[in-house]
VEXKE-132004 format. One record per residue: residue number from 1; residue in one letter; x, y, z of N, C-alpha, C, O in turn. Coordinates in steps of 0.05 Angstrom, whole numbers. Atoms other than C-alpha are relative to their C-alpha. Layout:
nr  rest  neast  nnorth  nup  caeast  canorth  caup  ceast  cnorth  cup  oeast  onorth  oup
NUM  a  X  Y  Z  X  Y  Z  X  Y  Z  X  Y  Z
...
//
This chain:
nr  rest  neast  nnorth  nup  caeast  canorth  caup  ceast  cnorth  cup  oeast  onorth  oup
1  n  -16  13  -20  820  2040  1441  22  -17  -14  46  -17  -5
2  d  -20  16  14  854  1993  1392  21  17  -13  45  10  -13
3  e  -20  -19  13  886  2052  1356  19  11  21  43  12  16
4  s  -17  -11  -21  912  2081  1422  20  -21  9  43  -16  15
5  k  -18  21  -9  940  2013  1441  22  -4  -21  46  -8  -14
6  d  -21  3  21  975  2008  1373  20  22  2  44  18  -2
7  l  -19  -23  -2  1004  2077  1382  19  -3  23  43  2  21
8  l  -17  5  -23  1029  2061  1451  21  -22  -5  44  -19  3
9  l  -18  22  7  1059  1997  1425  23  9  -18  46  2  -15
10  l  -21  -11  18  1094  2033  1369  20  18  14  44  17  9
11  e  -18  -18  -15  1121  2086  1416  19  -16  18  43  -10  20
12  f  -16  16  -17  1146  2032  1463  22  -14  -17  46  -15  -8
13  e  -20  13  17  1181  1995  1406  21  20  -10  45  14  -11
14  e  -19  -20  8  1213  2060  1381  19  8  23  43  11  19
15  t  -17  -6  -23  1238  2076  1451  20  -22  5  44  -16  10
16  e  -18  22  -4  1268  2007  1458  21  0  -22  45  -6  -16
17  t  -19  -1  22  1300  2014  1390  21  22  4  45  18  0
18  d  -18  -22  -6  1329  2082  1409  20  -7  22  44  -1  21
19  k  -17  8  -22  1356  2053  1474  22  -19  -10  46  -16  -3
20  k  -19  19  10  1389  1995  1437  21  14  -18  45  8  -17
21  s  -18  -14  18  1418  2043  1385  20  17  16  44  18  10
22  t  -18  -16  -17  1446  2089  1439  20  -17  14  44  -10  16
23  k  -18  18  -14  1476  2031  1477  21  -11  -20  45  -13  -12
24  q  -19  10  20  1508  2005  1413  20  22  -8  44  16  -12
25  q  -19  -22  6  1537  2074  1398  20  4  22  44  8  16
26  r  -19  -3  -22  1567  2078  1467  21  -23  0  44  -18  5
27  t  -19  22  2  1597  2009  1459  20  4  -22  44  -1  -18
28  d  -18  -5  23  1626  2027  1391  20  22  7  44  20  0
29  t  -17  -22  -8  1654  2092  1419  22  -9  19  45  -1  17
30  k  -19  10  -20  1686  2056  1477  21  -18  -13  45  -16  -7
31  k  -19  17  14  1717  2004  1431  20  16  -17  44  11  -18
32  k  -17  -17  16  1743  2058  1385  21  15  17  44  18  9
33  k  -19  -14  -18  1774  2097  1444  22  -19  10  45  -11  10
34  n  -20  20  -9  1808  2034  1470  19  -7  -22  43  -10  -18
35  s  -17  6  23  1833  2019  1401  20  22  -6  43  17  -12
36  n  -18  -23  5  1861  2090  1393  22  1  22  45  6  15
37  n  -20  0  -22  1895  2086  1462  21  -21  -5  45  -17  -1
38  s  -19  22  5  1926  2019  1443  18  7  -23  42  2  -22
39  n  -17  -9  23  1950  2047  1376  20  21  8  43  20  -1
40  n  -18  -21  -9  1979  2108  1410  23  -12  17  46  -3  15
41  m  -21  13  -16  2016  2064  1460  20  -15  -18  44  -14  -13
42  n  -18  14  18  2044  2021  1404  17  20  -16  41  14  -21
43  m  -15  -20  15  2064  2083  1365  22  12  18  45  16  9
44  n  -20  -11  -18  2100  2111  1427  22  -19  5  45  -12  8
45  m  -20  21  -5  2135  2045  1438  18  -3  -24  42  -9  -22
46  n  -16  3  25  2158  2043  1365  16  25  -7  34  24  -23
47  k  -15  -25  6  2182  2116  1365  28  -2  11  33  -15  31
48  p  -26  -2  -11  2255  2130  1375  -1  15  26  -19  32  30
49  i  1  -12  -27  2272  2152  1446  3  30  -1  -7  44  16
50  g  -3  -29  3  2292  2221  1421  -26  14  -4  -30  36  8
51  t  26  -13  4  2221  2236  1398  -19  -6  24  -37  9  29
52  t  17  6  -23  2190  2201  1458  5  19  23  -14  25  38
53  l  -6  -18  -22  2226  2248  1506  -11  28  -5  -12  44  13
54  e  10  -27  6  2197  2309  1470  -27  3  13  -43  -16  16
55  f  25  -6  -13  2139  2343  1504  -12  26  -11  2  47  -10
56  d  14  -23  12  2089  2391  1472  -23  8  19  -43  -6  20
57  q  21  -8  -20  2048  2429  1524  -25  10  -14  -46  10  -2
58  h  24  -11  15  2001  2457  1470  -19  -23  -7  -43  -18  -9
59  t  17  22  8  1976  2388  1450  -6  -19  23  -21  -38  20
60  s  4  18  -23  1978  2356  1520  -23  11  17  -30  35  16
61  s  21  -8  -18  1923  2357  1571  11  16  24  35  16  29
62  r  -8  -17  -22  1925  2404  1631  13  -18  22  32  -10  35
63  t  -10  18  -21  1936  2345  1678  28  -9  -7  46  -10  11
64  m  -26  9  9  1995  2320  1637  21  22  3  44  17  11
65  v  -18  -23  -2  2026  2390  1636  8  4  29  31  9  36
66  l  -5  -4  -29  2019  2397  1712  18  -22  11  35  -17  28
67  k  -17  22  -9  2049  2328  1723  29  3  -9  47  -1  7
68  r  -27  -5  11  2108  2344  1678  14  23  15  37  21  21
69  l  -11  -23  -14  2118  2411  1712  8  -8  28  30  0  37
70  s  -7  8  -28  2116  2380  1782  25  -18  0  42  -14  18
71  l  -24  17  1  2167  2327  1762  25  16  -5  45  12  7
72  c  -23  -16  6  2213  2379  1732  9  17  24  32  20  30
73  v  -6  -17  -23  2208  2424  1794  14  -17  22  34  -8  33
74  v  -12  17  -21  2223  2366  1842  28  -9  -8  46  -7  9
75  m  -26  11  9  2280  2337  1801  21  23  -1  44  19  6
76  l  -18  -22  2  2311  2406  1788  10  8  28  34  12  32
77  n  -8  -7  -27  2311  2424  1862  17  -21  13  36  -16  27
78  l  -14  23  -12  2334  2355  1883  29  -1  -10  48  -4  6
79  t  -27  2  11  2394  2354  1836  17  24  7  41  21  12
80  f  -16  -24  -6  2415  2426  1848  8  2  30  30  10  36
81  v  -7  0  -29  2411  2420  1924  22  -21  6  40  -15  21
82  s  -21  21  -4  2451  2355  1922  27  10  -11  48  6  2
83  w  -25  -11  12  2502  2388  1875  13  21  18  37  20  22
84  g  -10  -21  -18  2509  2448  1921  12  -11  26  33  -2  35
85  a  -10  12  -25  2516  2406  1984  27  -14  -4  45  -12  12
86  l  -25  14  6  2570  2364  1951  23  19  -6  46  15  2
87  q  -20  -21  5  2607  2426  1926  11  11  26  35  13  30
88  e  -9  -12  -25  2609  2457  1995  15  -20  17  35  -13  30
89  r  -13  21  -15  2629  2391  2026  29  -5  -10  47  -8  6
90  m  -26  5  12  2687  2381  1978  20  23  7  44  18  10
91  l  -18  -23  -3  2715  2451  1989  4  10  29  20  27  34
92  t  -3  -9  -28  2706  2458  2064  10  -22  19  16  -16  42
93  r  -11  22  -17  2729  2390  2091  29  -5  -6  39  3  -28
94  r  -28  5  4  2800  2368  2100  5  -29  -10  -11  -47  -5
95  y  -8  26  11  2834  2310  2064  28  -7  9  46  8  1
96  p  20  17  -14  2848  2265  2103  -16  16  20  -9  38  28
97  r  19  -13  -17  2791  2281  2150  13  11  25  28  -3  38
98  y  -8  -14  -25  2806  2331  2207  29  8  1  36  28  12
99  t  -29  -5  -3  2882  2328  2199  13  9  -26  36  20  -25
100  g  -13  -6  25  2895  2340  2125  -4  29  -9  -10  46  7
101  e  2  -27  11  2892  2400  2079  -27  3  -15  -40  -16  -22
102  l  24  -6  16  2834  2434  2045  5  -3  -30  28  0  -39
103  f  -2  3  29  2820  2423  1972  3  28  -12  -15  45  -9
104  t  -6  -27  9  2851  2483  1937  -2  3  -31  -2  26  -41
105  y  -1  -2  30  2849  2466  1862  -29  0  -11  -39  -20  -21
106  s  28  -2  9  2779  2491  1844  -1  -3  -30  -22  -12  -40
107  y  1  3  29  2798  2494  1770  0  -29  -8  -9  -36  -30
108  a  1  28  6  2809  2419  1773  -29  -11  2  -37  -29  -13
109  l  28  7  -3  2736  2412  1796  -15  9  -25  -32  -6  -35
110  v  13  -10  25  2714  2455  1737  6  -18  -23  -11  -25  -39
111  f  -8  17  22  2754  2413  1689  -14  -28  1  -24  -38  -19
112  t  13  26  -4  2727  2347  1718  -30  2  -7  -41  -16  -20
113  n  28  -5  5  2656  2375  1715  -5  1  -30  -23  -13  -40
114  r  4  -3  29  2662  2395  1642  8  -25  -15  -4  -31  -36
115  f  -9  24  13  2699  2332  1623  -22  -22  0  -27  -34  -21
116  w  21  21  -2  2644  2285  1648  -26  10  -14  -41  -6  -24
117  t  23  -11  16  2591  2332  1618  4  -6  -29  -15  -13  -43
118  l  -6  6  28  2626  2324  1551  -5  -29  -7  -17  -35  -28
119  i  4  29  5  2626  2248  1557  -29  -7  0  -39  -21  -18
120  l  28  6  -2  2554  2244  1579  -16  11  -24  -33  -3  -35
121  s  15  -12  23  2528  2292  1526  7  -13  -26  -10  -16  -44
122  g  -8  14  25  2568  2257  1472  -14  -27  -2  -23  -35  -24
123  m  14  25  0  2538  2190  1492  -30  3  -6  -41  -13  -21
124  l  28  -5  6  2468  2220  1491  -5  7  -29  -24  -1  -41
125  l  2  -7  29  2480  2250  1422  2  -25  -18  -13  -27  -37
126  m  -3  24  15  2503  2183  1396  -24  -18  2  -32  -32  -17
127  y  23  18  -4  2443  2147  1426  -26  12  -11  -41  -3  -24
128  l  25  -12  9  2388  2197  1410  0  7  -30  -20  7  -43
129  k  -3  -7  28  2416  2218  1341  -20  22  -8  -36  18  -26
130  p  18  -21  8  2380  2285  1337  7  11  -27  30  9  -36
131  s  -5  -12  26  2372  2320  1271  17  26  3  13  41  21
132  r  -19  -23  -2  2427  2372  1258  -12  25  -13  -23  23  -35
133  s  10  -25  11  2407  2444  1248  19  12  -20  44  11  -16
134  q  -16  -11  21  2432  2477  1185  7  30  6  25  41  -6
135  s  -5  -29  -5  2429  2548  1214  17  5  25  23  28  31
136  t  -16  -3  -25  2469  2535  1278  29  8  -6  42  -5  -23
137  v  -28  -8  2  2535  2572  1284  15  -10  24  11  0  46
138  i  -12  14  -23  2579  2528  1327  17  18  17  15  17  42
139  y  -19  -16  -16  2632  2579  1348  -14  19  19  -2  28  39
140  e  14  -18  -17  2578  2624  1379  -5  -13  27  -10  1  47
141  y  5  14  -26  2568  2571  1433  24  3  18  22  -2  42
142  s  -24  -3  -16  2639  2585  1457  -2  23  20  9  22  42
143  f  1  -24  -18  2621  2653  1487  -15  -7  26  -4  -1  47
144  p  12  8  -26  2570  2627  1538  14  -22  14  14  -24  39
145  s  -15  22  -12  2613  2565  1549  23  11  17  27  2  40
146  i  -23  -11  -14  2674  2606  1569  -10  16  25  2  13  47
147  s  11  -15  -23  2633  2653  1614  -11  -19  21  -9  -13  45
148  n  10  20  -19  2600  2592  1645  22  -13  16  20  -18  40
149  m  -23  12  -14  2667  2560  1661  12  20  20  20  12  42
150  l  -11  -20  -19  2693  2625  1692  -18  4  24  -9  7  46
151  s  19  -3  -23  2630  2633  1734  1  -24  19  -2  -21  43
152  s  -2  24  -17  2637  2561  1758  25  1  17  25  -6  41
153  w  -25  -2  -15  2709  2573  1778  -3  21  22  6  16  45
154  c  4  -20  -21  2689  2637  1816  -18  -11  22  -14  -5  45
155  q  18  11  -20  2633  2598  1850  15  -19  19  12  -19  43
156  y  -16  19  -17  2681  2543  1874  19  16  18  22  8  41
157  e  -18  -16  -17  2730  2596  1899  -16  13  23  -6  15  45
158  a  16  -13  -20  2674  2632  1936  -9  -18  22  -12  -10  45
159  l  8  20  -20  2654  2568  1972  21  -4  22  15  -16  43
160  r  -21  2  -20  2720  2571  2009  -3  21  22  9  19  43
161  y  4  -22  -18  2696  2634  2044  -28  4  10  -32  12  33
162  v  28  -3  -8  2620  2634  2046  -14  -27  -5  -4  -45  -19
163  s  16  25  2  2566  2580  2050  -14  -1  -27  -16  19  -41
164  f  14  4  26  2529  2551  1990  -26  16  -2  -31  28  -23
165  p  24  -17  1  2463  2586  2009  6  29  -7  -9  42  -21
166  a  -8  -28  6  2499  2653  2008  7  3  -30  -1  23  -42
167  v  -8  -1  28  2529  2638  1939  -25  -1  -17  -27  14  -37
168  t  25  2  16  2460  2618  1913  -16  26  1  -28  34  -20
169  l  15  -25  -2  2428  2682  1939  13  21  -18  -1  36  -32
170  f  -14  -19  17  2481  2724  1903  -4  -7  -29  -5  11  -46
171  k  5  8  27  2472  2683  1840  -28  7  -9  -33  14  -32
172  s  28  -7  7  2397  2696  1843  -2  30  -6  -20  39  -20
173  f  1  -29  4  2412  2771  1844  9  8  -28  7  31  -36
174  k  -12  -7  27  2444  2767  1774  -22  9  -19  -15  20  -40
175  l  22  -8  18  2375  2779  1743  0  30  -4  -6  40  -26
176  a  1  -30  2  2379  2854  1759  22  11  -18  15  26  -36
177  p  -20  -11  19  2447  2868  1725  -4  -10  -28  2  5  -47
178  v  5  10  27  2427  2824  1666  -21  17  -14  -18  25  -37
179  m  21  -18  11  2364  2866  1656  11  28  -6  4  40  -26
180  a  -11  -27  4  2403  2930  1665  18  1  -25  16  20  -41
181  m  -17  0  23  2455  2910  1613  -16  -4  -26  -9  8  -46
182  g  17  3  24  2401  2887  1565  -14  26  -8  -17  31  -32
183  k  13  -26  6  2367  2955  1571  20  20  -11  14  36  -29
184  l  -20  -20  7  2431  2995  1565  14  -6  -26  17  11  -44
185  l  -16  7  24  2469  2956  1512  -18  -11  -23  -12  -7  -46
186  g  16  13  21  2414  2917  1476  -26  15  -7  -41  6  -24
187  n  25  -16  4  2358  2970  1479  -25  -17  3  -44  -14  -12
188  k  23  18  -4  2311  2916  1505  -20  14  18  -13  31  35
189  k  22  -11  -16  2244  2935  1534  -12  -23  17  -19  -44  6
190  y  12  20  -19  2217  2897  1595  -27  10  10  -30  34  15
191  a  27  -7  -11  2145  2896  1618  2  5  30  21  -3  43
192  q  1  -6  -29  2126  2920  1687  1  -26  16  12  -26  38
193  y  0  26  -13  2114  2848  1706  28  -11  5  34  -22  26
194  d  -28  10  -2  2188  2831  1693  15  15  22  30  2  37
195  y  -13  -15  -22  2211  2887  1740  -9  -9  27  6  -11  46
196  i  12  10  -26  2164  2862  1795  13  -27  7  20  -31  30
197  v  -11  26  -5  2190  2791  1787  30  3  9  39  -11  27
198  a  -28  -5  -6  2263  2816  1789  3  10  29  20  1  44
199  l  -1  -10  -27  2249  2855  1853  -7  -21  21  6  -22  42
200  l  8  22  -19  2215  2796  1886  22  -20  4  28  -29  26
201  i  -22  19  -1  2273  2750  1869  24  12  16  44  -1  20
//
Protein backbone atom coordinates (compact mmCIF):
# COMPACT_ATOMS: atom_id res chain seq x y z
CA UNK A 1 0.00 0.00 0.00
CA UNK A 2 2.80 2.37 0.89
CA UNK A 3 4.57 1.56 -2.38
CA UNK A 4 1.40 2.17 -4.42
CA UNK A 5 0.89 5.48 -2.60
CA UNK A 6 4.46 6.48 -3.40
CA UNK A 7 3.98 5.55 -7.03
CA UNK A 8 0.77 7.55 -7.26
CA UNK A 9 2.48 10.49 -5.61
CA UNK A 10 5.38 10.31 -8.04
CA UNK A 11 3.01 10.11 -11.02
CA UNK A 12 1.06 13.10 -9.70
CA UNK A 13 4.25 15.12 -9.27
CA UNK A 14 5.44 14.20 -12.79
CA UNK A 15 2.07 15.21 -14.25
CA UNK A 16 2.19 18.56 -12.46
CA UNK A 17 5.75 19.10 -13.65
CA UNK A 18 4.75 18.29 -17.24
CA UNK A 19 1.81 20.72 -17.00
CA UNK A 20 4.08 23.48 -15.70
CA UNK A 21 6.63 22.74 -18.42
CA UNK A 22 3.99 22.82 -21.15
CA UNK A 23 2.54 26.06 -19.80
CA UNK A 24 6.01 27.61 -19.69
CA UNK A 25 6.68 26.53 -23.27
CA UNK A 26 3.42 28.10 -24.43
CA UNK A 27 4.28 31.31 -22.63
CA UNK A 28 7.75 31.39 -24.16
CA UNK A 29 6.34 30.70 -27.64
CA UNK A 30 3.79 33.49 -27.25
CA UNK A 31 6.47 35.93 -26.08
CA UNK A 32 8.71 34.95 -28.99
CA UNK A 33 5.86 35.40 -31.49
CA UNK A 34 5.00 38.83 -30.11
CA UNK A 35 8.66 39.77 -30.21
CA UNK A 36 8.95 38.65 -33.85
CA UNK A 37 5.82 40.60 -34.82
CA UNK A 38 7.18 43.68 -33.10
CA UNK A 39 10.53 43.28 -34.85
CA UNK A 40 8.81 42.82 -38.21
CA UNK A 41 6.76 45.96 -37.66
CA UNK A 42 9.87 47.92 -36.75
CA UNK A 43 11.68 46.55 -39.80
CA UNK A 44 8.77 47.52 -42.06
CA UNK A 45 8.70 51.01 -40.56
CA UNK A 46 12.43 51.41 -41.08
CA UNK A 47 12.32 50.13 -44.67
CA UNK A 48 12.28 52.63 -47.53
CA UNK A 49 8.80 53.14 -48.97
CA UNK A 50 9.92 51.63 -52.28
CA UNK A 51 10.52 48.25 -50.66
CA UNK A 52 7.47 48.56 -48.39
CA UNK A 53 5.20 48.86 -51.44
CA UNK A 54 6.56 45.61 -52.88
CA UNK A 55 4.34 42.56 -52.48
CA UNK A 56 5.43 38.93 -52.84
CA UNK A 57 2.50 36.55 -53.14
CA UNK A 58 4.72 33.49 -52.71
CA UNK A 59 5.80 34.43 -49.19
CA UNK A 60 2.49 36.00 -48.08
CA UNK A 61 -0.42 34.19 -46.49
CA UNK A 62 -3.55 33.32 -48.48
CA UNK A 63 -5.56 35.89 -46.54
CA UNK A 64 -3.08 38.66 -47.33
CA UNK A 65 -3.06 37.72 -51.04
CA UNK A 66 -6.88 37.79 -51.19
CA UNK A 67 -7.01 41.14 -49.37
CA UNK A 68 -4.45 42.61 -51.76
CA UNK A 69 -6.29 41.21 -54.77
CA UNK A 70 -9.64 42.59 -53.56
CA UNK A 71 -8.12 46.03 -53.00
CA UNK A 72 -6.55 46.03 -56.48
CA UNK A 73 -9.82 44.93 -58.13
CA UNK A 74 -11.88 47.60 -56.36
CA UNK A 75 -9.39 50.43 -56.96
CA UNK A 76 -8.78 49.44 -60.60
CA UNK A 77 -12.51 49.42 -61.40
CA UNK A 78 -13.16 52.59 -59.42
CA UNK A 79 -10.42 54.59 -61.11
CA UNK A 80 -11.15 53.32 -64.63
CA UNK A 81 -14.90 53.88 -64.36
CA UNK A 82 -14.28 57.42 -63.03
CA UNK A 83 -11.77 58.06 -65.80
CA UNK A 84 -14.20 56.84 -68.48
CA UNK A 85 -17.13 58.86 -67.10
CA UNK A 86 -15.01 62.02 -67.06
CA UNK A 87 -13.75 61.37 -70.60
CA UNK A 88 -17.26 61.00 -71.95
CA UNK A 89 -18.44 64.04 -70.02
CA UNK A 90 -15.66 66.24 -71.37
CA UNK A 91 -16.24 65.27 -75.00
CA UNK A 92 -20.05 65.25 -75.06
CA UNK A 93 -20.98 68.40 -73.13
CA UNK A 94 -20.90 71.96 -74.44
CA UNK A 95 -18.69 74.77 -73.13
CA UNK A 96 -20.32 76.95 -71.85
CA UNK A 97 -23.10 74.59 -70.80
CA UNK A 98 -25.99 74.07 -73.29
CA UNK A 99 -25.09 77.07 -75.49
CA UNK A 100 -21.39 76.67 -76.27
CA UNK A 101 -19.34 74.39 -78.49
CA UNK A 102 -18.21 70.82 -78.04
CA UNK A 103 -14.60 70.07 -77.08
CA UNK A 104 -12.90 69.17 -80.37
CA UNK A 105 -9.17 69.09 -79.53
CA UNK A 106 -8.82 65.50 -78.38
CA UNK A 107 -5.05 65.56 -78.98
CA UNK A 108 -4.85 68.32 -76.34
CA UNK A 109 -6.40 65.88 -73.87
CA UNK A 110 -3.83 63.25 -74.81
CA UNK A 111 -1.01 65.76 -74.32
CA UNK A 112 -2.38 66.89 -70.94
CA UNK A 113 -2.81 63.28 -69.84
CA UNK A 114 0.76 62.35 -70.75
CA UNK A 115 2.18 65.59 -69.36
CA UNK A 116 0.75 65.05 -65.88
CA UNK A 117 1.71 61.36 -66.06
CA UNK A 118 5.29 62.43 -66.75
CA UNK A 119 5.28 64.81 -63.78
CA UNK A 120 3.73 62.29 -61.38
CA UNK A 121 5.98 59.40 -62.45
CA UNK A 122 9.04 61.68 -62.21
CA UNK A 123 8.10 62.68 -58.66
CA UNK A 124 7.59 59.03 -57.70
CA UNK A 125 10.97 58.07 -59.18
CA UNK A 126 12.68 60.83 -57.21
CA UNK A 127 10.90 59.80 -54.02
CA UNK A 128 11.19 56.00 -54.28
CA UNK A 129 14.69 55.96 -55.85
CA UNK A 130 14.40 52.47 -57.41
CA UNK A 131 17.52 50.62 -58.50
CA UNK A 132 18.29 51.08 -62.18
CA UNK A 133 18.40 48.03 -64.42
CA UNK A 134 21.57 47.53 -66.43
CA UNK A 135 19.83 45.47 -69.13
CA UNK A 136 16.99 47.89 -69.93
CA UNK A 137 17.02 49.38 -73.44
CA UNK A 138 15.33 52.77 -73.09
CA UNK A 139 14.43 53.41 -76.74
CA UNK A 140 12.38 50.19 -76.91
CA UNK A 141 9.86 51.81 -74.59
CA UNK A 142 9.07 54.33 -77.33
CA UNK A 143 7.23 51.75 -79.47
CA UNK A 144 4.46 50.92 -76.97
CA UNK A 145 4.41 54.57 -75.86
CA UNK A 146 3.67 55.85 -79.36
CA UNK A 147 1.04 53.18 -80.02
CA UNK A 148 -0.52 53.95 -76.62
CA UNK A 149 -0.73 57.67 -77.45
CA UNK A 150 -2.32 56.92 -80.83
CA UNK A 151 -4.84 54.54 -79.28
CA UNK A 152 -5.75 57.18 -76.67
CA UNK A 153 -6.29 59.76 -79.40
CA UNK A 154 -8.52 57.30 -81.31
CA UNK A 155 -10.45 56.60 -78.11
CA UNK A 156 -11.09 60.30 -77.46
CA UNK A 157 -12.23 60.75 -81.06
CA UNK A 158 -14.55 57.74 -80.81
CA UNK A 159 -16.25 59.19 -77.72
CA UNK A 160 -17.64 61.96 -79.91
CA UNK A 161 -19.78 59.36 -81.72
CA UNK A 162 -20.35 56.43 -79.35
CA UNK A 163 -20.69 56.00 -75.57
CA UNK A 164 -17.88 54.98 -73.25
CA UNK A 165 -19.35 51.48 -72.59
CA UNK A 166 -19.31 50.83 -76.35
CA UNK A 167 -15.67 51.95 -76.59
CA UNK A 168 -14.77 49.69 -73.65
CA UNK A 169 -16.48 46.69 -75.27
CA UNK A 170 -14.53 47.18 -78.49
CA UNK A 171 -11.28 47.63 -76.52
CA UNK A 172 -11.99 44.34 -74.75
CA UNK A 173 -12.21 42.65 -78.15
CA UNK A 174 -8.55 43.50 -78.87
CA UNK A 175 -7.47 40.23 -77.23
CA UNK A 176 -8.54 38.24 -80.31
CA UNK A 177 -6.46 40.18 -82.90
CA UNK A 178 -3.50 40.30 -80.49
CA UNK A 179 -3.56 36.51 -80.19
CA UNK A 180 -3.99 36.14 -83.97
CA UNK A 181 -1.01 38.42 -84.69
CA UNK A 182 1.08 36.63 -82.05
CA UNK A 183 0.34 33.29 -83.70
CA UNK A 184 0.89 34.50 -87.28
CA UNK A 185 3.90 36.78 -86.80
CA UNK A 186 5.46 35.55 -83.56
CA UNK A 187 4.77 31.80 -83.94
CA UNK A 188 3.36 31.80 -80.41
CA UNK A 189 1.41 28.84 -79.11
CA UNK A 190 -1.61 29.38 -76.87
CA UNK A 191 -3.21 26.79 -74.65
CA UNK A 192 -6.85 25.81 -75.10
CA UNK A 193 -7.62 27.69 -71.88
CA UNK A 194 -6.42 30.97 -73.47
CA UNK A 195 -8.78 30.55 -76.44
CA UNK A 196 -11.72 29.86 -74.11
CA UNK A 197 -10.93 33.00 -72.08
CA UNK A 198 -10.65 35.08 -75.27
CA UNK A 199 -14.02 33.81 -76.51
CA UNK A 200 -15.66 34.52 -73.15
CA UNK A 201 -14.30 38.08 -73.11
